[in-house]
Structure formats: C-alpha cells, structure tokens
N, C-alpha and C positions, 0 to 999 in steps of 0.2 A: 373422511367425514361424509362426503358425498355418497359413497357406497353404503355406508351405514344407514344414512337417511333413506336411500332407495330401498334397502332391505326392510326397514321399518314400515315404509309405505306399502310394500307388498304384503307384509305380515299383519298389519293392523286392520281391524274392522271398525274401529271407532272413528267416526266422521270428524270429531274435533281434533284428534291426534293427526288424521290425514291432512286436514287443513293446515295445521301447524307445520307439519313435515313438508308439504308443498310450498308453504311460504319460506321456510328455511332453504329448501332446495332452490328456489328462485333467487334468494340472496347469494347462495354459494355459486350458482351458475353466473350470476351478474359479476361477482367478485373474480371468478376465474376468467371471464371474458376480459375484464379490465386488465388483469395480470397478463394475459395472452397478448393484448395489444401493446402493453408496456414492454414485454420481452421482445416482441417483433421490432419495436422501436430501437431497443438496445442492440439487437442483432444487425439492424441496418447500419447503425453507427459504428459497430465493431469492424465492419468491412474496410473502413477507412484506414484502420491501423493494421490490417493484415498484410503480409508479405505476398506480393503477387508474382514473384519470380519463380515460385515453385521449389525454392531451396528451403533450408531449415527455417521453420516459422514458429514463433511463440505467440499464442493468442494473447491480446491485451484487452482488458476490460476498460472501457472509456469512462472511468471514474476520475473525479478530481484528485490531485495529488494532495498528500498531507502537507499542510502548511508548515514551514519551518521558520525559525527566528534566526537572526544574525548571530553568529558565534565567532568569536575571535580566539583562535588557539595560540596566537603568536606569543603573548607575554608568558602564559603558563608554561608553554613548551620551552621557551628560552630559559626561564627560571629553573625549570627541572633539569635541563641539560647542564646548566652551569652548576647547580648544587649536587646532582646525583652523579653525573659523569665527569664533572670537573673539566669541562671543555668550554672553549669560547663559543657561546651560543650564536654569535654573529656569523660564524662559518656555515650555519644551517639555515640562514634567512631565506635562501632560494627554495629549499625543500619545504620549509614551513609555508612560504608564499604559494607553492604549487598545491599544497594541501588545502589551503584556504580558497584558492581558485577552483579546485576540484569540488569542494563543498558548495561554493557559490553556483557553479554550473549544474550541480545536482539538485539545486532548488527548482529548476525549470528544465528537466531533461526533455529531449525529443522523444516522441513516441515510436521509436523504431529500434532496430538492432543496436545502433550507436548509443542511443539513450540507455538501453539495458546494459550494455557493456560499461558505460560510464558509471551507472549506479552500482554495478558489481564491483568495479574498481574502487569506488569510494567505500563501499562496505568492507572490502578486504583491507583497505588502508586503516579503517577504524579498528579492525581486529588487531593489526600489527601495532597501531599506536597504543591501544588499550593495554597490550602485553608489555610494552616498553615504558610507557609514560604514566600510566594510571594505576599505581599499586593500590591494593585494597586497603592498605593501612594509612594511606594519605589522601586527603581531599585536594584536588587540583584547582578547584574554582571554576571549572568549565562545566556548565550545566546544559545538557540537551538530551533529547531522546531520539533514538533512531526510529 
C-alpha cells in the first residue's frame, strides 16, 4: 500500500490528490511505526523463552495459552472398557488417573522443552484414546476440543 501511494505521489500533478496521498502516507507510516514498536516488544519477551544452551531450540511465541475446562474421562472410559472389552474397569484406574493427571498438567505447561514434550505426550495419548475408545458411531459423553 505504501509503495503504491508513493508511486501515485510521484505520478500525479493534481494538488488535491497529492495532499490526500501525503495524508494517507503519514497514517501508514505512523501505523508501521506502532507495529514496529510492538514487534520489538514481542521480540524482547521471546528471548526469555529461548534455549540459551545452544542445543536444539524451538522458538516459542509468548502468547497466552488456550484456556481449557475441567474434563473427567474416568467414568466414560470405565463404562466403555466394561461394555466393549468386557473387562473389569477397576483394573485400569491407575492408567485412567495418569491420563487425567497428564491433562491437568497440560493446562499449565512450562514454556521450555519439558513443557513441549508434555504437550506432545498428551496429544499422542489423545490420538491413541480416540482410536480405542471413541468410535464414530457412539457418543461417549466427553466433550472437549483440543
């Protein structure tokens, strides 16, 4: 937009058009300066989350995490294990508790490699669970979005 306005300013001989283009250019330059300052602020805050050891590093953008609601997988998973697999669901209480704990921990992950690994672990667990416990033909009563 800026380049087009500058080209129009060079090409026009009409004073009224020149004034309008100069006004628009001043607005664009002002907006660009504001965006540049905001970006500098973001770049400064990103350094806090960068790995300083010189090893493998994943840049993280310091944005707020998506808020999640409390979800309890326990009862739907136990019911499905009993109905579909005909097994005593109480034998799997520890594994279900581990899943609930992992989800709870993922609600406030640390912003480092360990936090990323935990989020990836939870994401992979959701894939495994979806394949085994959430058939497309049956509604399980657990509603959440990743």
